[in-house]
C-alpha atoms as an extended CHARMM CRD file, in Angstrom:
* protein
*
       107  EXT
         1         1  MET       CA            -14.1200000000      -33.7820000000      -85.3520000000  PROA      1               0.0000000000
         2         2  LEU       CA            -12.2800000000      -36.0520000000      -83.6570000000  PROA      2               0.0000000000
         3         3  ILE       CA            -14.1740000000      -35.6700000000      -80.2640000000  PROA      3               0.0000000000
         4         4  SER       CA            -17.7630000000      -36.6780000000      -80.3130000000  PROA      4               0.0000000000
         5         5  PRO       CA            -19.7110000000      -34.6320000000      -78.2500000000  PROA      5               0.0000000000
         6         6  ALA       CA            -21.1720000000      -37.2830000000      -75.6060000000  PROA      6               0.0000000000
         7         7  PHE       CA            -17.7120000000      -37.9390000000      -74.8500000000  PROA      7               0.0000000000
         8         8  ALA       CA            -16.9060000000      -34.2480000000      -73.7120000000  PROA      8               0.0000000000
         9         9  GLN       CA            -19.6400000000      -33.9130000000      -72.0340000000  PROA      9               0.0000000000
        10        10  GLY       CA            -18.6230000000      -36.6600000000      -69.2680000000  PROA      10              0.0000000000
        11        11  ALA       CA            -15.3240000000      -34.5640000000      -68.8130000000  PROA      11              0.0000000000
        12        12  ALA       CA            -17.3110000000      -32.2610000000      -66.4250000000  PROA      12              0.0000000000
        13        13  ILE       CA            -16.5170000000      -32.4170000000      -62.7530000000  PROA      13              0.0000000000
        14        14  GLY       CA            -19.6930000000      -34.0060000000      -60.9910000000  PROA      14              0.0000000000
        15        15  GLY       CA            -20.4690000000      -33.8520000000      -57.4140000000  PROA      15              0.0000000000
        16        16  GLU       CA            -18.5560000000      -36.0880000000      -55.3660000000  PROA      16              0.0000000000
        17        17  ALA       CA            -15.3130000000      -35.7220000000      -57.6710000000  PROA      17              0.0000000000
        18        18  GLY       CA            -15.0220000000      -31.9500000000      -57.1850000000  PROA      18              0.0000000000
        19        19  TRP       CA            -15.1110000000      -32.5010000000      -53.3180000000  PROA      19              0.0000000000
        20        20  MET       CA            -12.6340000000      -35.4490000000      -53.6130000000  PROA      20              0.0000000000
        21        21  GLY       CA            -10.4460000000      -32.0650000000      -55.6540000000  PROA      21              0.0000000000
        22        22  LEU       CA            -10.5630000000      -29.5500000000      -52.9200000000  PROA      22              0.0000000000
        23        23  LEU       CA             -9.0530000000      -32.5940000000      -50.4560000000  PROA      23              0.0000000000
        24        24  PRO       CA             -5.8250000000      -31.7210000000      -50.4510000000  PROA      24              0.0000000000
        25        25  ILE       CA             -6.4510000000      -28.0660000000      -50.4680000000  PROA      25              0.0000000000
        26        26  VAL       CA             -8.1120000000      -28.8180000000      -47.0930000000  PROA      26              0.0000000000
        27        27  LEU       CA             -5.7480000000      -31.6350000000      -45.7610000000  PROA      27              0.0000000000
        28        28  MET       CA             -2.6020000000      -28.3910000000      -46.3710000000  PROA      28              0.0000000000
        29        29  PHE       CA             -4.9650000000      -25.9760000000      -44.2390000000  PROA      29              0.0000000000
        30        30  VAL       CA             -5.1630000000      -28.4880000000      -41.5010000000  PROA      30              0.0000000000
        31        31  LEU       CA             -0.8470000000      -29.3200000000      -41.6800000000  PROA      31              0.0000000000
        32        32  LEU       CA             -0.5360000000      -26.0600000000      -41.5590000000  PROA      32              0.0000000000
        33        33  TYR       CA             -2.5630000000      -24.6070000000      -38.6790000000  PROA      33              0.0000000000
        34        34  PHE       CA             -1.1380000000      -27.7870000000      -36.4830000000  PROA      34              0.0000000000
        35        35  MET       CA              2.4620000000      -27.2360000000      -37.6510000000  PROA      35              0.0000000000
        36        36  MET       CA              2.6250000000      -23.1640000000      -37.8090000000  PROA      36              0.0000000000
        37        37  ILE       CA             -0.0430000000      -21.2460000000      -36.2230000000  PROA      37              0.0000000000
        38        38  ARG       CA             -0.9200000000      -23.2260000000      -32.7190000000  PROA      38              0.0000000000
        39        39  PRO       CA              2.8600000000      -23.9010000000      -31.9460000000  PROA      39              0.0000000000
        40        40  GLN       CA              3.2820000000      -19.9370000000      -32.4140000000  PROA      40              0.0000000000
        41        41  MET       CA             -0.3660000000      -18.8020000000      -30.5290000000  PROA      41              0.0000000000
        42        42  LYS       CA              1.0320000000      -21.1550000000      -27.6820000000  PROA      42              0.0000000000
        43        43  LYS       CA              4.7610000000      -19.4090000000      -27.7510000000  PROA      43              0.0000000000
        44        44  ALA       CA              2.2460000000      -16.2760000000      -27.8570000000  PROA      44              0.0000000000
        45        45  LYS       CA              0.2920000000      -17.2430000000      -24.5760000000  PROA      45              0.0000000000
        46        46  GLU       CA              2.6650000000      -18.3140000000      -22.3770000000  PROA      46              0.0000000000
        47        47  HSD       CA              5.5990000000      -15.6730000000      -22.9430000000  PROA      47              0.0000000000
        48        48  LYS       CA              2.3330000000      -13.5680000000      -22.5880000000  PROA      48              0.0000000000
        49        49  SER       CA              1.6300000000      -14.9640000000      -18.8710000000  PROA      49              0.0000000000
        50        50  MET       CA              5.0400000000      -14.3120000000      -18.2390000000  PROA      50              0.0000000000
        51        51  THR       CA              5.3930000000      -10.9070000000      -18.5440000000  PROA      51              0.0000000000
        52        52  ASP       CA              2.1410000000      -10.6820000000      -16.4970000000  PROA      52              0.0000000000
        53        53  ALA       CA              4.1030000000      -12.1590000000      -13.4830000000  PROA      53              0.0000000000
        54        54  LEU       CA              7.2010000000      -10.2910000000      -13.0530000000  PROA      54              0.0000000000
        55        55  GLN       CA              7.4340000000       -8.6580000000      -10.0130000000  PROA      55              0.0000000000
        56        56  LYS       CA             10.3110000000       -7.1230000000       -8.9650000000  PROA      56              0.0000000000
        57        57  GLY       CA             14.0710000000       -8.7900000000       -7.8800000000  PROA      57              0.0000000000
        58        58  ASP       CA             13.2030000000      -11.7690000000      -10.8910000000  PROA      58              0.0000000000
        59        59  GLU       CA             16.3090000000      -12.0600000000      -12.8480000000  PROA      59              0.0000000000
        60        60  VAL       CA             15.4980000000      -11.4230000000      -16.9470000000  PROA      60              0.0000000000
        61        61  VAL       CA             16.7180000000      -10.8730000000      -20.2600000000  PROA      61              0.0000000000
        62        62  ALA       CA             15.5100000000       -8.0290000000      -21.7240000000  PROA      62              0.0000000000
        63        63  ALA       CA             15.0230000000       -7.8900000000      -25.5330000000  PROA      63              0.0000000000
        64        64  GLY       CA             19.4290000000       -6.4640000000      -27.1750000000  PROA      64              0.0000000000
        65        65  GLY       CA             20.2030000000       -9.1610000000      -24.4270000000  PROA      65              0.0000000000
        66        66  LEU       CA             19.9730000000       -6.8030000000      -21.8320000000  PROA      66              0.0000000000
        67        67  LEU       CA             20.5000000000       -8.4840000000      -18.1330000000  PROA      67              0.0000000000
        68        68  GLY       CA             19.4160000000       -7.5300000000      -15.0710000000  PROA      68              0.0000000000
        69        69  LYS       CA             16.9090000000       -7.6820000000      -12.3240000000  PROA      69              0.0000000000
        70        70  ILE       CA             14.0020000000       -6.0710000000      -12.1870000000  PROA      70              0.0000000000
        71        71  THR       CA             13.8470000000       -3.3170000000       -9.5690000000  PROA      71              0.0000000000
        72        72  LYS       CA             10.1420000000       -1.6860000000      -10.3260000000  PROA      72              0.0000000000
        73        73  VAL       CA              7.8100000000       -2.7760000000      -12.3710000000  PROA      73              0.0000000000
        74        74  THR       CA              4.4110000000       -0.4880000000      -13.6840000000  PROA      74              0.0000000000
        75        75  ASP       CA              1.5190000000       -1.5120000000      -15.6460000000  PROA      75              0.0000000000
        76        76  ALA       CA              3.5290000000       -1.1760000000      -18.8580000000  PROA      76              0.0000000000
        77        77  TYR       CA              7.3390000000       -0.4530000000      -17.8280000000  PROA      77              0.0000000000
        78        78  VAL       CA             10.2350000000       -2.1990000000      -15.7330000000  PROA      78              0.0000000000
        79        79  SER       CA             13.3520000000       -0.7860000000      -14.1140000000  PROA      79              0.0000000000
        80        80  VAL       CA             15.5170000000       -3.1450000000      -14.8730000000  PROA      80              0.0000000000
        81        81  GLU       CA             18.8450000000       -2.8260000000      -13.1330000000  PROA      81              0.0000000000
        82        82  ILE       CA             21.6420000000       -3.6290000000      -15.2800000000  PROA      82              0.0000000000
        83        83  SER       CA             24.7960000000       -2.7780000000      -13.1040000000  PROA      83              0.0000000000
        84        84  ALA       CA             25.5630000000       -0.9420000000       -9.8140000000  PROA      84              0.0000000000
        85        85  ASN       CA             23.2820000000        2.2330000000       -9.7750000000  PROA      85              0.0000000000
        86        86  VAL       CA             22.4060000000        1.9190000000      -12.9130000000  PROA      86              0.0000000000
        87        87  GLU       CA             18.8820000000        1.5570000000      -14.3850000000  PROA      87              0.0000000000
        88        88  VAL       CA             17.1540000000        1.3420000000      -17.3650000000  PROA      88              0.0000000000
        89        89  SER       CA             12.7870000000        1.3930000000      -17.9500000000  PROA      89              0.0000000000
        90        90  VAL       CA             12.5760000000       -1.3120000000      -20.8740000000  PROA      90              0.0000000000
        91        91  GLN       CA              8.7960000000       -2.2840000000      -21.6470000000  PROA      91              0.0000000000
        92        92  ARG       CA              6.9860000000       -5.4640000000      -20.5870000000  PROA      92              0.0000000000
        93        93  LEU       CA              6.7480000000       -7.3280000000      -23.9850000000  PROA      93              0.0000000000
        94        94  SER       CA             10.1720000000       -6.5730000000      -24.5770000000  PROA      94              0.0000000000
        95        95  ILE       CA             11.4570000000       -8.9320000000      -21.1900000000  PROA      95              0.0000000000
        96        96  GLN       CA             11.9450000000      -11.8260000000      -23.4670000000  PROA      96              0.0000000000
        97        97  MET       CA             14.1240000000      -14.4050000000      -20.6740000000  PROA      97              0.0000000000
        98        98  LEU       CA             13.3670000000      -15.6240000000      -16.5720000000  PROA      98              0.0000000000
        99        99  LEU       CA             16.4790000000      -16.5940000000      -15.5310000000  PROA      99              0.0000000000
       100       100  PRO       CA             16.5230000000      -18.7430000000      -12.4720000000  PROA      100             0.0000000000
       101       101  LYS       CA             17.5220000000      -16.8490000000       -9.2140000000  PROA      101             0.0000000000
       102       102  GLY       CA             20.5410000000      -16.7740000000       -7.9030000000  PROA      102             0.0000000000
       103       103  THR       CA             22.2930000000      -16.2120000000      -11.4160000000  PROA      103             0.0000000000
       104       104  ILE       CA             23.9190000000      -12.5440000000      -12.2940000000  PROA      104             0.0000000000
       105       105  LYS       CA             25.6790000000      -13.0720000000       -9.2430000000  PROA      105             0.0000000000
       106       106  SER       CA             27.4380000000       -9.3560000000      -10.4090000000  PROA      106             0.0000000000
       107       107  ILE       CA             24.8150000000       -7.0040000000       -9.4850000000  PROA      107             0.0000000000
């Protein structure tokens, strides 16, 4: 044999060396949390608070680019006036952005 049995037994990973091998994996999960998961949860929380605070008269942008003024708010749906005498109902969660008052002048 080329390698004696005594040297082969010393190559086994011991207690402290095993933890050092897991350190890069743990660091990758920590970075993943702070770079991807946490900001995504923060953005979802902000969107939920924005949709909960919707009220009549707010100017909004809905999914798909619909731009209009809210005329009616219910638990699950919002009526948005997109033109004079033209209203559409959209889900509350499809409201993407709340615009500053006075942004829409043609309605």
